[in-house]
N, C-alpha and C positions, 0 to 999 in steps of 0.2 A: 599635710603640715598642721599641727595643732594651732588653735586660736588662743592667744594669751588670755589668762584669767583676769577678772576685774581687779582682784587684789594686786596682781602683777602690774597691770596697766596703771593703777593708782600709784604704785611705787615708782614706776618710771616717770609718771607725771610730776611727782615730787622731785625726782632727780633732775628732770628737765628744768623745773622752776629754779632750783638751786644753781644749775649750770648757766642758765640765762642771766641770773643775777651776777655771776662771776665773769661772764663772757666779756671779752674786749670788743673792739669795733669789728663789724662784719667784713670789712675789706680794708686794704691798704693801697696807697698809691705806688705803682711800680716806679723804680728809679729812672727808667728810660722815658717816662712820660707817656707810655702806651696805655691803652685802656682795654686790656684783653677780655674783661668780663662782657661789656656791651658788644665787643667784636664777635662774640659767639652767640649773639641773640640778645634778649633783654634780661637775662638772668645775671645778677651780680654774684650769685653763688653757683659755682660751676660743677657740673657732673661730667667727669672725664671717663670715657670708655677705655678701660685698662686693657691694652693689646686688642682693642675692639670690644665686642661683646663676648669676651672669652669664657663667660659662664655658660654660653649657649652654642658656640661654634669653636673649632680649633683656632687657637690664637694666631694673630698676625696673618690672617687671610683676608682677602677682599670681602668675603662673606661675613666675617666677624666685624670688619670695619663698617660695612653697610648696615648690618643689624644694629650696631651701636648707635648710629645716627638715627635710624628709624625708630628706635626705642627711646629717643630723647636726649642722648648725650650731646652736650654742648661742644666738647672737643673729643677727638678720637686719637688715642696714643699709637704711635708707630716707633718701634726701636729699629735703628739702622746699623747694619754691618756691611762689609764689602765683599764682593766676589773677587776672584783672581784677576779679572780684567777691569777692576775698579768701578763696578756698578754697585750702587747702594741698593740693598734689598731689605725687606722687612722681616726680621727675626729677633727674638729676645736675646739670643746668644749666637755667636759665630759657630758654636758647636750645635750641629743640627741633628745629632743622633736621636734625640727624644722627641723632636717635633716634625720630622719628616720620615718617609719610608725608605731613606737611603740604605738602610741595612738590607733591604730586599732587592737591591740592585747589584748583581754580581759584577757588573762592569766597573763599579766603584769600590770593590773590595780592597784593592791595593791602596786606596786613599785613606783608609783607617790608620790613624797615627796618634801619638801622644805629644801634646804640646803643653807648655807652661804659659798660661794666660793670667796676667795680674797675680803672679806668684802661686797659682793653683795648677797642678798637673791634671790634665784632662785627656781622656782617650776617646776617640770617636772620629767623626767626619766634620769638616770645617768649611765654611763658605769660602774662605780665602784660598782654598785648594781646588775650587771649581769655577769654571767660567759661568757666565749667566746662561749660556746655551745648555751647559750640562745641568745646572741647577734647575732649569725649566723642566727637566724630565722627571723631577721628584714631585711628590705630593705631600701635603701637610697631614699630620695626625695629631690627635689629642694628646697634650702633654701630661694630663692627670687622669688617665683612664680609670683608675681605681676610685676616684672621687666623682668623676663626671662621665660615667658610663654612657649616658645618652649622647654625649658629644662624639663618641666613637662611631656613631651612625654616619658621620660625615668624613671619616678617615678616607683618604685617597681621592677625594673629590677636587681639592683646591690646590693650585700651584703656589709657589712662593712668590709674592708680589714684589715689584720694584718700588722704590720711593716715588718714582714718577707716576706709576699707576695709582698709588695711594693718594697722591695729590690730585690727580685727575678725577678720581672717585669723589674726593672731598668737594671739588668744584661742581661736579655733576649733581651730587646730592644737595648741595647748597641751592642750586637752581631749582631742582625738583621740589625740595621741601620749603623753599622760599624763606630760608634763614641761613645765616652763615654757619656751616659746620666747621669747627676749628680743628687745626692740626696741632698735635702736641708730640714733638719729635725728640727722641733720646738718642744721643750718640753712645754706642756701646764700646767700651774698651778703647777709647781714642789713643791712649799712650801705646798700647799694644799694636794697634793698626799703624800708627806712625812708625813704629820700630820695624815694620815689614814693608814700608814704602807704600801704604794704602791709606793715606790720610782721609778722614771722613768729612772734615769741615768744608773743604773746597767744593767737592761735588754736592754737598748738602746746600750750601749757599747758592750754588749755580742752579740747583733744582728749584729753590725758592724764588730766585730771580725769574726763571723761565715761567713759573706759575703766577707771577705777579704778586708774590707774598713777601717781598723784601722791603716792605714799607711800614712806616709807623701806623699803629692801629690795625695791622693785619691780624686776622684771627689765628695767631701762631704763637706757640711757646717752644723754646729749645731748652733741653734739659740734659744734665749729665751728673754721674756720680763722681766725676773728677772735677778738679778746680781749674787746672791750667788751660784747658780748651775753652772754658767759659770766660776766663780772663782774656784770652786771645780774641775771642769773638767780641767781647765788650770793647777791647782796645781797637778792634777793626771797625768799630762803629755800627755793629749790627743793630738794626732798629726794632727788632721784635724782642719781647721779654725773655730773659734768661732765668733758668731755675736751677738752683743747686740742690741736687738730691742728697739726702742724708740717711743714716741708718743707726740702729741701736748700738751696733758694734762695728769694729773694723775701721778702716781708714781709706781715703781716696788713693787709688792706685798710683796716680802721678806723684802724690806726696811721698808715698812709700818708695817709689823708684828714685826720687830725688834725695832720700834720706831725711826728709822732713818728718819730725815725730808727731805732728798733729794728727788727731783722729777725728772721726765723725762726732764723737762726744765733745771734743774741743770746739768744733765748728758749731755745735748746737747750743753752746752757752750764750748768754746775752752778749758777751764780748765777741764771741765767734760769729754770731749772727750779724753784729754790726760790721764786722770785716767782710762777711759775705755780701752785705748790701753795697759795698763799694764796687762790685762788678756784676751783681745779679739783681733781679727784680723779685724773685720769689724763692721759696724753699719747698722741697718735697720730702717731708720727714716720714719715716716709718711710723705707722699710727700709734705704736706703743710709746713713742716720744711725746705724744699729745695726751693720751690717756693710757697709762701703763696697766698691766694686769697685776692683780694682787697675787700673793703666793699660791692661793688656791685656784688660780686661773680665772677668777671673776674680774669684771671690769672695775678698775680702781678709780682714784681721784685724778682730775686733770692736773697737769704740770703747768708751769709758767711759760711753756714753749711758745704758744700762740701770742701771748702778750709781749714776750720778748722779741719775737719776729716782727710783730706789728710796730713795736716801738722803733725798729730800724727801718720801717717802711717796706717790709717784705710781705708778699702774699704767701699764704700757707695752703698747700695742696697735699694732704697726707695720703699714703697708700698702705695696703690695698684692702678694699672692702669687698667681702665675698659672702655669699648667702649660706654656705654649707656649715654645719656644726663644727667641722674640724678647724675652721678658720675663725670661729666666734668665741667670745668669752664664755666660760663654763656656765655662767648663770643665764645665758641667752640660748642655750641649746634646746631643741625640741626633738623628741624621739630619741632613739638609741644609736642609730647608724651615723657614722661620720659624714656621710654624704646627704643625710636629711637636711632640709632647710631649717635653720634656726630663726631667731628673732632678729634678723639683720636690720630691719627698720629701726628697732629700738636702739641698737648700737649706733647707727648713723645719726639718730636724733641727738644722742649724747654728744657726738662729735660736732655736729652743726652748732650745738649750744656753746661750745668752747670759743666760737668766733672764727673757725676756719673759713677760708675763701672758696674752697672746692674740695672734691675728693675723687680719688681714683677707685673705680669699681668694676669688677668683672660682670656686673649685672646692672647696666645703666638704667633700666626701667625701675629697679628698686631704688636707685639713687634719686631718680626724679620724684618718686612718691615720697621718700623721706624728706627731700627738700621742700616739697609742697606742704607737707604736714608741719614742718618746722616753721615755714613762712606764715602759715595759717595759725600757728600756735595751737594746733590740734594733735590728737593722738587717735589711732584706730579705736573704734568702739569695741568693748569687750564682748565676747561671744558667750 
């Protein structure tokens, strides 16, 4: 990977100075009175391992979760879906076609089917069509093999973990590392799972209770792209912080199902964020909502999103920061190949300067470095 030039570093330093001048407060008080930052250690600015350390291991495996914690993540994200027998397992989607070796198992050939999930037709294999025992016979594979060829080295090694195993690992690593490793759990497609009689919220809360994590100031966040289940959790008196996930386009599946015309764009306005703050403690915007790309693909100017969210008392944890060129603004690329590492630290410095309270990254070690540089007011020396 190339070393940034002195001219480029000077330009970034100037950008950082401008963004620092514009930045709002570095943190906001969660509505529920929790203090999730200190609960994850002493860092007020959180580095969240996105699906674990998914830049280095197949996502949502215990190996990815462990590596995220060992490389400095304050919280480690787990997405939960259900098996046919109602066990919550860690997968980004209930469609496991691209993240497991299920296609290589002839005994499950007849399980391949087409379903409509949140209005989208999908063909493949699904967790809700397998018992936990059956799912245990599968092994995880890299979801992005063309971008992360090195990760394919670990294909076939790791089983699909359960939520309970994820929480047990969190506890074990917290003891070993002598710091709280936080849990950051997303319920995937809750309206869909409700429609097939496999509600996610009850077993999730039961697992948190069993792990001693259903308390105020527990190092836990619960997040969802839908609104209804977060409102229900808030009304039920859940004591850990709730996070409304947002996106540049589209709308929450539960609102679409109910005929509610509101979109993520509507929820992301100042008025929309004020409404979100009545039931949630934070928001997880797509990173382009914080700093959009210019038409030429380069990093643009910050929006008012962070200031608007903080004005309503919401934490802001944007997603997803990755090191490869293909995921970075065009002006931060290094080398020619999409899978070459670009200047990810420079991108993250620009985002820290907007006043965000944390970020989701596939490469937690990079996030830790960028946070330290930001807190120190320093930049890497030019080579």
